[in-house]
C-alpha positions, 0 to 999 in steps of 0.5 A, a space after each residue: 816909748 813903745 814902737 808900733 807893731 810891725 804891719 802885717 805882711 802883705 797878703 798874696 794876690 788871690 790869683 796867685 793863691 789859686 795858682 799855687 793851690 791848683 799846682 798843689 792839687 795837681 801834684 797830689 793827684 799825679 802822685 795818686 794817679 801814678 799807680 793807675 798809670 803804671 797799672 794801665 801801662 801793664 794792663 793794656 798790653 796784656 789785654 792786647 796779647 790775650 786778644 791776639 792769642 784768642 783770635 789766633 787760637 783756632 789757627 794754632 790749634 789747627 796747625 798743632 792738630 795737623 802736626 799731631 796727625 802727621 806725626 801719628 801717621 809717620 809713627 804708625 807707618 814705622 810700626 807697620 814696617 816692624 810688623 811687616 818685617 816680623 811677618 816676612 820673617 815668620 813666612 820665611 821660617 814657617 812658609 805661612 803667615 799667622 792667622 788674623 786671630 793669632 795676629 794680636 799675640 804674634 805682634 805682642 810677642 815679636 814686635 817690641 815685646 818690652 815696650 810699655 806701648 802695646 804694639 797691637 794698637 796704633 797711635 790713636 789707640 785703635 787696633 790694627 786691622 790684619 788680613 791674609 790672602 794666600 801669600 799676601 797680607 795687609 795691615 791697616 790703621 783707621 788713621 787720625 779720624 778713627 774711621 776706616 775707609 776714609 782718605 787718612 787711613 794708613 795701609 801696608 801691603 806685603 807678602 812673599 809674592 811682592 818680594 822682587 827677585 833679581 833677574 838672572 
């Protein structure tokens, strides 16, 4: 006699089937959304950094501009000191200062002649102004704004009459 076939296994409850299908779908979506989660975790701080840099860019640009102007002014004062020393040496040896027309060649010859930077021009690529009145001279630079007669001009005055002799 033949044995009756085994009864089919009991079917799972429809709610449990739905529950497992939702779990499978969430697992699949989690794997797919993992890329976007990582991407957004990197993108959001990058956008925040760009925003902060953009907000502060003007402030940093102003600070860098002020430092650059300060350094250019300091370098210009040092170069003017070298020119003044050369002018005083010229006066001590010849008893006169060079004429304003000859100042350019004088500076190029006596102040750092082998430098790649032309000493006749200041840090802002403007020529120095030179004026002589008897035993006085004045060297001037128009400063960072490149306009003469403003508050940021750099000036150096000197001359034989400004040299103090020690009292007896």
